[in-house]
C-alpha positions, 0 to 999 in steps of 0.5 A, spaced: 636 304 227 639 307 221 646 310 220 649 313 214 657 313 214 663 314 210 665 309 205 672 311 206 672 309 213 668 302 212 674 298 214 675 301 220 668 301 222 664 295 220 667 290 224 665 294 230 658 296 229 652 293 232 649 287 228 642 291 228 644 298 225 642 298 218 648 302 215 648 306 208 655 307 206 656 314 202 661 316 197 658 322 194 654 328 197 648 325 193 649 319 196 650 322 203 643 326 202 639 320 200 642 317 206 641 322 212 634 323 210 632 316 213 637 316 218 638 316 226 645 317 226 650 320 221 657 321 220 658 326 215 665 329 212 666 331 205 670 336 201 669 342 201 666 343 208 660 347 205 658 340 202 658 337 209 653 343 211 649 342 205 648 334 207 646 336 214 641 341 212 638 335 208 637 331 215 630 327 215 625 327 221 629 321 225 636 324 225 638 325 232 646 325 232 651 328 227 658 326 228 664 330 224 671 330 224 671 337 223 673 342 229 671 348 225 663 349 224 662 355 221 660 352 214 654 348 218 647 349 219 648 350 227 641 354 228 637 348 224 640 343 228 639 347 235 632 348 233 631 340 231 634 338 237 640 334 233 646 333 237 652 334 234 659 332 236 665 334 232 673 332 231 676 337 236 683 334 238 683 329 232 687 334 228 690 338 234 697 335 234 698 336 227 695 343 227 700 345 233 706 342 229 704 347 223 703 353 227 710 352 230 712 350 222 710 357 221 713 361 226 720 357 224 719 358 217 718 366 219 724 366 223 729 363 219 725 365 212 725 358 209 721 360 204 726 365 201 731 359 202 726 354 198 726 360 192 733 360 192 734 353 191 729 353 186 733 358 182 739 354 184 742 360 187 747 359 193 746 364 198 752 368 201 748 369 208 742 367 212 735 370 210 732 369 216 736 370 223 731 371 228 731 366 234 725 363 237 729 363 244 727 369 248 721 371 244 714 372 246 708 369 243 701 371 244 696 364 242 689 367 242 685 361 243 688 357 248 684 350 248 686 344 246 690 346 240 693 352 243 695 349 249 699 344 244 702 350 241 704 353 247 708 347 250 712 346 243 714 353 243 716 353 250 720 348 248 724 353 244 724 358 249 719 362 247 715 366 253 707 364 251 701 368 253 695 364 252 688 368 251 681 364 253 674 367 253 674 366 261 681 368 262 682 361 266 689 359 269 693 365 268 691 366 261 688 373 258 681 374 257 677 377 251 678 384 253 685 384 255 690 381 250 689 387 245 693 391 250 699 386 250 700 386 242 706 390 242 710 386 246 709 380 242 714 377 236 708 372 234 701 373 234 698 366 233 690 365 232 688 358 234 681 360 237 674 357 234 670 361 229 664 364 232 661 371 231 665 374 236 671 372 233 670 374 226 675 380 224 678 380 231 684 382 227 683 388 224 686 395 222 687 397 230 690 390 232 695 390 226 697 397 228 698 395 235 703 390 233 710 391 232 713 392 225 717 385 225 712 381 228 708 376 225 701 373 224 700 366 224 693 363 223 691 356 224 684 357 225 679 360 220 680 365 215 674 370 217 678 372 223 682 376 220 680 383 216 684 381 210 683 388 207 687 391 213 692 385 213 693 387 205 694 394 207 699 392 213 703 388 209 704 392 203 706 398 208 711 393 212 707 395 218 708 388 220 713 383 219 709 378 215 703 373 216 703 365 215 696 364 213 694 356 213 686 358 212 684 364 208 677 367 206 675 365 201 677 358 200 680 356 195 683 363 195 682 365 187 689 365 183 688 372 182 687 374 190 692 379 192 694 375 198 698 371 193 703 376 192 703 380 198 710 381 201 711 377 206 705 373 206 705 365 206 699 361 204 699 354 206 692 352 203 689 350 209 693 344 209 695 343 217 689 338 219 691 334 213 698 333 214 697 327 217 695 319 216 691 318 222 685 323 221 680 317 219 683 312 224 682 317 230 675 319 227 673 312 227 675 311 234 671 317 236 665 315 233 665 308 235 666 311 242 660 315 241 656 310 238 657 306 244 655 312 249 649 314 244 646 307 244 647 306 252 644 313 253 650 316 256 653 323 254 657 324 248 664 326 247 666 333 244 658 335 244 658 342 241 654 347 244 650 349 238 648 356 242 656 358 243 658 355 236 663 350 239 
């Protein structure tokens, strides 16, 4: 059996691999493509994520399982994997804590306008008053996508006294369903996007949703940039129709230097850094891969196996 694995994780993986597993360690996309053409198993992660998708598309006829630490799969050739019956496992949960912390960072930054404080610091200007005076205690948040990350966001916000309403596809456990949350937008101080990117979630926040939000409400996106109609968002920000937007992902990425989102009023762009604001990503990824490798060899179910029809 052959595997193609990332060289960056070699020290974490090599001591624990089966002796009969022949491994190609890759450091570049070209090496990964060459390796995956002959592999039965692949752990493929490259930056930007589009490169990971390109390598997956080069899978050879022997490939049976691909592992990735990414949770979002929108740049991957899911239809090809589905048609060839190749199992895909993702990194759902690996980055959950750090992404949840980043969402709370966004809300706190918006509430206290830490961005304005930092800019005053850079100007060496002593502010006479606080630019942001909102308290999280007693505020209301709608978390769209109340899965692993969404629930962690909700728990952290609840500790600040925020009343949290979750949204799920099924409306389980007291959450709102996909047809119910829009009617509640006008109640919310914070609208947080934490759902997986699928055809059903693309541009789910558009002109109508932004118009339904309060003029002091903030949009916080730690999911995917394509969930927001950015033309509609720019119009809402320019008009002061919402309080602002904290955007970790954008569409496209990287955001071009001349893109109007950089200079839109009350827009904070954080370059899709939420999942990378940690030091344990590859350790957690290696632990998950090794657990799944043992299951794969034993013919047992894989953790985090993606539903290639649903897209997550």
